[in-house]
C-alpha positions in Angstrom: -14.9 31.3 -30.4 -12.5 28.5 -30.8 -11.8 26.2 -27.9 -8.2 25.2 -27.3 -7.7 21.5 -27.2 -5.3 20.3 -24.5 -4.0 17.1 -26.0 -1.2 15.2 -24.3 1.9 14.8 -26.4 3.7 12.8 -23.7 1.8 10.0 -22.0 2.5 8.4 -18.6 3.9 5.2 -20.3 6.4 7.2 -22.3 8.4 8.2 -19.2 11.3 6.0 -18.1 12.5 5.2 -14.5 14.4 8.3 -13.3 12.4 10.8 -15.3 10.8 13.6 -13.2 7.2 12.5 -14.2 7.8 8.8 -14.0 4.9 6.8 -12.5 4.7 3.0 -12.1 1.8 1.3 -13.7 -1.1 0.8 -13.5 -2.0 4.4 -14.3 -5.3 5.5 -12.7 -7.4 8.4 -13.9 -10.1 9.7 -11.5 -13.2 11.7 -11.9 -15.4 11.8 -8.8 -16.1 8.2 -7.8 -15.3 6.9 -11.3 -11.8 5.6 -12.2 -10.1 4.2 -15.3 -7.1 2.0 -15.0 -4.5 1.7 -17.8 -1.8 -0.9 -17.9 0.5 -2.4 -20.5 -0.3 -5.8 -21.9 2.4 -8.3 -21.0 1.2 -10.7 -23.7 1.1 -8.3 -26.7 3.8 -5.7 -26.9 2.4 -2.3 -28.0 -1.1 -3.1 -26.5 -2.7 -1.8 -23.4 -5.5 -2.8 -21.1 -8.1 -0.2 -20.1 -10.8 -0.8 -17.5 -13.4 1.5 -16.1 -14.4 0.8 -12.5 -15.2 -2.9 -12.3 -16.4 -3.2 -16.0 -14.8 -5.5 -18.5 -11.2 -4.9 -19.4 -10.5 -3.9 -23.0 -7.4 -4.3 -25.1 -6.3 -1.3 -27.2 -3.4 -0.7 -29.5 -0.9 2.2 -29.1 -2.9 4.7 -31.2 -6.2 3.8 -29.6 -4.9 4.2 -26.0 -3.4 7.6 -26.9 -6.8 8.8 -28.3 -8.6 7.3 -25.3 -6.3 8.9 -22.8 -6.8 12.4 -24.4 -10.5 11.9 -24.5 -10.5 11.0 -20.8 -8.5 14.2 -20.0 -10.9 16.3 -22.0 -13.9 14.7 -20.1 -12.3 15.9 -16.8 -10.4 12.8 -15.6 -7.2 13.5 -13.7 -4.1 11.2 -13.5 -3.7 10.0 -10.0 -0.2 10.6 -8.6 
């Protein structure tokens, strides 16, 4: 049996103000007591910061953050609204 992958094609940071699914950053994904925060880097355009709970903040490029976001969704994290 093949498992259908639910990969996001549109990400929270792709929406613009006024779009139905627009959310201001930071974008927070929750799973139980764990949370992951994603926000755009103000210093480097096209880069994002990702931080799990109170751990060290990592800088990821546009492709890395898309992959990371999809993996978090597959692991059961849900975007906080």
